[in-house]
N, C-alpha and C positions, 0 to 999 in steps of 0.2 A: 126634355129628358123623360124616357120611359122607365119606370121602376121595374126591377126584376123581382120575381117571387122565389128566387133561389135561397135556400136556407143557408145561414152562415156556417162556417166551420165549427166543429165541436171544440169545446175547451175543457179544462180540468173540472170546471164547476158543473158541467152537464152530467146528469146522473141517470142511470138505467131506471126505467119505469117499473121494472120487476124487482130489483134487489138493491138499488141505490149505489151500485159500484159505478166507476167512471164509465160514461157512455162513449162508445166508439162508432155507433151506427145510428143514423137518424132516418126514419121511414116517414114519408109524407103520404098520407092517404087521400083519396078523393074527398073534397070538401075542406081540405087544408089541415086536418088533424095530423099532428106529428107524434111519433113514438120514438123514444130513445132506448137503446139497448147496449148492454155490455157485450163483449164478444161471445161469452157463454150463452146468453139468452138469445142473441141474434142467431147463433148456430142452431139453437133449439126451435126457433120460430120462422126462420127464413123461408122454408118451403111453402108455408101458408101465406106469408105476407108479400113475398116478391111479386106474385101475379096481381095482387091488389094495389100495389104501390104506384103512386104518381112519380115519386122521386125517392132515390135511396142514396144517402151519403154514407159510404163505408170507409172508415178510417182505421180499420183493424190492422192495416199494414204498419201503423205507428207502434204497435206492440212489439214488433221484431226489428225495428230500425235501430241502428247503432248511432248514438248521438255524439 
């Protein structure tokens, strides 16, 4: 079996690296470093981080889903 390097889904315990609100976006950079962002901080930093990212897990759609 070949292991995958895909980051797991985000949970309520994952916190934004900037403000410690619940994280809805994980950005994986070259070298494996990952950053977590709330929706607000992702919107603020997306333009700079998107071109550098190896992987982006964006779950901001969960903010508007009706459960």
